C-alpha angles and dihedrals in degrees: 000000000000115000129226127187129233118189090337097314123115110237131182118241109278094036095083136060133173088270100039117213119002134177089262098040110038121204114209130191143157107250130186110253090233089064093056117081132195117221109219111243094015096104110092091218107105096189098056126251097312122210109340097164091108089052092050091051091047091052092049088055103034104019128229103326107163122059122235122220119244139168127208113269128215090263110081112248094016130103139204118228114243102172134002105054092149090054091044093053093042090052089055092051090047089050094241110152103178116067130191106234137187106214115213107192089171089070096059108125093001106103093166094058091041090055090048089054090050091054092045092054093046092049087064093051103098095183098063111006122186116263120247089251092053091049090044092052091056092043090052090054090049091047090051088051088060100262117146122232090250093051091048091049092048094048098046096039097244132127112258090241091056090050089052091050092049090049092049090051095049089049092048124106116278094253090059091048090051091053089053092048090050091050095245101120 
């Protein structure tokens, strides 16, 4: 098969299009970990990555089994992490250098949509789901960017009522937020 390149990666014919990966047509590749970069403050998790030791041990035993989501960065051949920071960091600790990646070219220059994708992916993660405050923080940013409740809900895979509740919580007084963090509300 003839090979094309997309953002510095060799691809077989059929993998590329004039737009690269999109939400409807995903482009996947194995990318060296050193070519994937984390943007500080992009992860919707407010409390850091949490305990990932079990994930590191799993990767040492089973390898890197679940793709992360990236988008091309301004530097040719490099990518910005959109979703999967816990897996990315765990892979580094497990000394795994080649990562399965879903490349979302449609997210280049669109931080709002990229953050919506990050929330959407984390809402499917049953082991360590995002808190309502973390979801609400991202939803608030999307709302401030002019997104409607229905658009936010559609993009992150939540019901519109749940988006409203998350927004109410993130806008609530600090003592109410603390009760939620402590599991008392």
